[in-house]
RODO-2510 file (C-alpha; in nm, 4 decimals, decimal comma):
residues 182
     n   res          X          Y          Z
     1     m    -2,1142    14,9195    20,4504
     2     t    -2,1727    15,1521    20,7361
     3     a    -2,4854    15,3550    20,7986
     4     g    -2,2941    15,6733    20,7100
     5     v    -2,1989    15,5337    20,3698
     6     d    -2,5585    15,4224    20,3129
     7     t    -2,6815    15,7769    20,3797
     8     e    -2,4165    15,9291    20,1571
     9     l    -2,5166    15,6980    19,8717
    10     g    -2,8766    15,8001    19,9117
    11     r    -3,0017    15,4756    20,0637
    12     s    -3,2755    15,5048    20,3146
    13     g    -3,5687    15,3207    20,4611
    14     p    -3,6274    14,9633    20,3324
    15     q    -3,2877    14,9365    20,1574
    16     r    -3,0983    15,0210    20,4747
    17     t    -3,3178    14,7809    20,6767
    18     r    -3,2575    14,5001    20,4258
    19     s    -2,8826    14,5680    20,4376
    20     r    -2,8865    14,5506    20,8184
    21     r    -3,0750    14,2201    20,8044
    22     v    -2,8152    14,0695    20,5703
    23     v    -2,5315    14,1840    20,7960
    24     s    -2,7147    14,0521    21,1037
    25     a    -2,7798    13,7153    20,9377
    26     a    -2,4151    13,6844    20,8325
    27     a    -2,3017    13,7646    21,1860
    28     a    -2,5408    13,5025    21,3294
    29     v    -2,4091    13,2362    21,0906
    30     g    -2,0507    13,3268    21,1791
    31     l    -2,1294    13,3032    21,5504
    32     a    -2,2975    12,9630    21,5042
    33     v    -1,9951    12,8300    21,3139
    34     a    -1,7617    12,9587    21,5853
    35     l    -1,9708    12,7960    21,8605
    36     v    -1,9887    12,4614    21,6798
    37     s    -1,6143    12,4722    21,6160
    38     a    -1,5463    12,5476    21,9814
    39     c    -1,7729    12,2627    22,0939
    40     t    -1,6015    12,0083    21,8716
    41     a    -1,2438    12,1343    21,9137
    42     g    -1,0301    11,8579    22,0580
    43     t    -1,2848    11,5884    21,9721
    44     a    -1,1019    11,3110    21,7919
    45     l    -1,2578    11,1825    21,4758
    46     p    -1,2685    10,8048    21,4370
    47     t    -0,9745    10,6684    21,2438
    48     p    -1,0994    10,5036    20,9233
    49     s    -1,0090    10,1420    20,8687
    50     p    -0,7639    10,0823    20,5890
    51     a    -0,9251     9,9826    20,2611
    52     p    -0,9112     9,6104    20,1873
    53     s    -0,6394     9,5175    19,9437
    54     t    -0,7068     9,3287    19,6247
    55     t    -0,3413     9,2434    19,5804
    56     g    -0,1508     8,9441    19,7040
    57     a    -0,2832     8,6028    19,7882
    58     p    -0,6313     8,5953    19,9403
    59     p    -0,6531     8,4900    20,3049
    60     t    -0,7937     8,1544    20,4008
    61     p    -1,1730     8,1930    20,4238
    62     p    -1,3276     8,0713    20,7492
    63     g    -1,3698     7,6956    20,7259
    64     g    -1,2400     7,6823    20,3666
    65     p    -0,9211     7,5163    20,2486
    66     q    -0,6485     7,6960    20,0546
    67     k    -0,7352     7,5050    19,7365
    68     d    -1,0827     7,6677    19,7327
    69     e    -0,9187     8,0108    19,7364
    70     q    -0,6921     7,9134    19,4519
    71     a    -0,9851     7,7834    19,2473
    72     i    -1,1809     8,1063    19,3016
    73     r    -0,8818     8,3231    19,2118
    74     s    -0,8215     8,1148    18,8990
    75     a    -1,1848     8,1535    18,7863
    76     i    -1,1749     8,5328    18,8415
    77     d    -0,8426     8,5604    18,6578
    78     t    -0,9836     8,3601    18,3658
    79     i    -1,2835     8,5939    18,3376
    80     n    -1,0664     8,9055    18,3753
    81     a    -0,8325     8,7933    18,0974
    82     t    -1,1190     8,8525    17,8520
    83     a    -1,2310     9,1954    17,9833
    84     g    -1,2100     9,4702    17,7241
    85     g    -1,1837     9,2162    17,4447
    86     s    -1,4251     9,0113    17,2407
    87     v    -1,7773     8,9890    17,3851
    88     a    -1,8187     8,6430    17,2309
    89     g    -1,4877     8,5366    17,3862
    90     q    -1,5938     8,6414    17,7343
    91     q    -1,9358     8,4828    17,6924
    92     a    -1,7653     8,1526    17,6078
    93     v    -1,5525     8,1801    17,9241
    94     l    -1,8571     8,2640    18,1373
    95     a    -2,0447     7,9675    17,9897
    96     d    -1,7533     7,7423    18,0959
    97     i    -1,7407     7,8855    18,4491
    98     v    -2,1166     7,8832    18,5165
    99     d    -2,2158     7,5800    18,7200
   100     p    -2,3316     7,3146    18,4665
   101     a    -2,6618     7,2680    18,6501
   102     l    -2,7329     7,6409    18,5995
   103     s    -2,6217     7,6726    18,2380
   104     d    -2,9786     7,6713    18,1059
   105     a    -3,0458     8,0026    18,2830
   106     f    -2,7263     8,1453    18,1291
   107     r    -2,8438     8,0500    17,7783
   108     h    -3,1630     8,2521    17,8336
   109     c    -2,9737     8,5783    17,8859
   110     s    -3,0125     8,8509    17,6237
   111     p    -2,7162     8,8820    17,3889
   112     a    -2,4259     9,0593    17,5624
   113     t    -2,2821     9,3847    17,4289
   114     t    -2,0177     9,4484    17,6973
   115     t    -1,7502     9,2620    17,8908
   116     l    -1,6724     9,2645    18,2633
   117     r    -1,3672     9,2789    18,4845
   118     f    -1,3954     9,1806    18,8511
   119     e    -1,1837     9,3503    19,1154
   120     p    -1,2408     9,1266    19,4166
   121     v    -1,1905     9,2157    19,7801
   122     y    -1,0391     8,8851    19,8864
   123     t    -1,0286     8,9896    20,2515
   124     g    -1,4104     8,9815    20,2380
   125     l    -1,4288     8,6234    20,1047
   126     r    -1,6546     8,4217    20,3329
   127     a    -1,8347     8,0903    20,3325
   128     t    -2,2129     8,1196    20,2791
   129     p    -2,3480     7,7651    20,3144
   130     d    -2,7153     7,8709    20,3361
   131     w    -2,7203     8,1049    20,0330
   132     t    -2,9510     8,0200    19,7413
   133     g    -2,9633     8,2029    19,4101
   134     a    -3,2655     8,2997    19,2034
   135     d    -3,1547     8,0663    18,9220
   136     g    -3,0193     7,7991    19,1554
   137     t    -2,7096     7,7445    19,3626
   138     p    -2,3678     7,6323    19,2421
   139     a    -2,2528     7,2910    19,3643
   140     g    -1,9936     7,2486    19,6363
   141     t    -1,8860     7,4810    19,9129
   142     l    -2,0445     7,8222    19,8632
   143     y    -1,8606     8,1496    19,9083
   144     a    -1,9532     8,5166    19,8826
   145     l    -1,6916     8,7518    19,7401
   146     p    -1,7405     9,1292    19,7288
   147     v    -1,6306     9,2696    19,3931
   148     l    -1,6081     9,5952    19,2062
   149     i    -1,7185     9,5337    18,8486
   150     r    -1,5703     9,7385    18,5658
   151     i    -1,7888     9,7321    18,2550
   152     y    -1,6177     9,7574    17,9183
   153     t    -1,7611     9,8598    17,5837
   154     g    -1,4832     9,7554    17,3514
   155     d    -1,1613     9,8449    17,5290
   156     r    -1,3105    10,1425    17,7199
   157     i    -1,4472    10,1342    18,0733
   158     t    -1,8023    10,2617    18,0468
   159     g    -1,9369    10,1799    18,3913
   160     t    -1,8784    10,0314    18,7332
   161     d    -2,0896     9,8462    18,9856
   162     l    -2,0518     9,6795    19,3222
   163     t    -2,1873     9,3355    19,3994
   164     t    -2,1291     9,0150    19,5866
   165     l    -2,0289     8,7341    19,3549
   166     h    -2,1410     8,3905    19,4742
   167     v    -1,9056     8,1096    19,3888
   168     g    -1,9260     7,7354    19,4447
   169     v    -1,6146     7,5216    19,4702
   170     h    -1,6563     7,1531    19,3918
   171     d    -1,3788     6,9021    19,3215
   172     g    -1,1178     7,1802    19,3049
   173     a    -1,3012     7,3911    19,0439
   174     a    -1,4910     7,7148    19,1033
   175     s    -1,8209     7,7857    18,9324
   176     i    -2,0471     8,0884    18,9367
   177     t    -2,4155     8,1621    18,9032
   178     p    -2,5340     8,2790    18,5607
   179     l    -2,4253     8,6353    18,4774
   180     c    -2,6379     8,8085    18,2181
   181     v    -2,4147     9,0828    18,0789
   182     g    -2,5829     9,3769    17,9068
***
């Protein structure tokens, strides 16, 4: 609005001053945006790295043989085959895949009410020889594998989480630390 319109509408004093302040503030914000845009024009933004793929065969982890990769993939596939199905069925699979020396900790978990599906980032698979878990460490060569977890209640996805799954490979078989599923 212009000052002439304000006068014609009967605005005067504090209302006109408040209106001028709003217009002045808007102009200042517009000027600041223009200056920032001018300062950053032509500045190249960093190109994001492509997201790691979870498809295809996993690469050879540093220092780890191909058979370790295959054992890890097989264990993940076995767990994932039970996601969205019977809770008791997945718990039986997890009990088989948990390192036998750590199975006592698995038996102390509260009863599960959901199932899990792991979406691993195999490009992030790395050896972690010095890692130790709270409930113990799986036998064999230790690996860390970043995973997205999809949580199922029945056949519906009801949550997600990110974690690093620690896996031990011994005598061609992969085993995991105890997973207490809610």
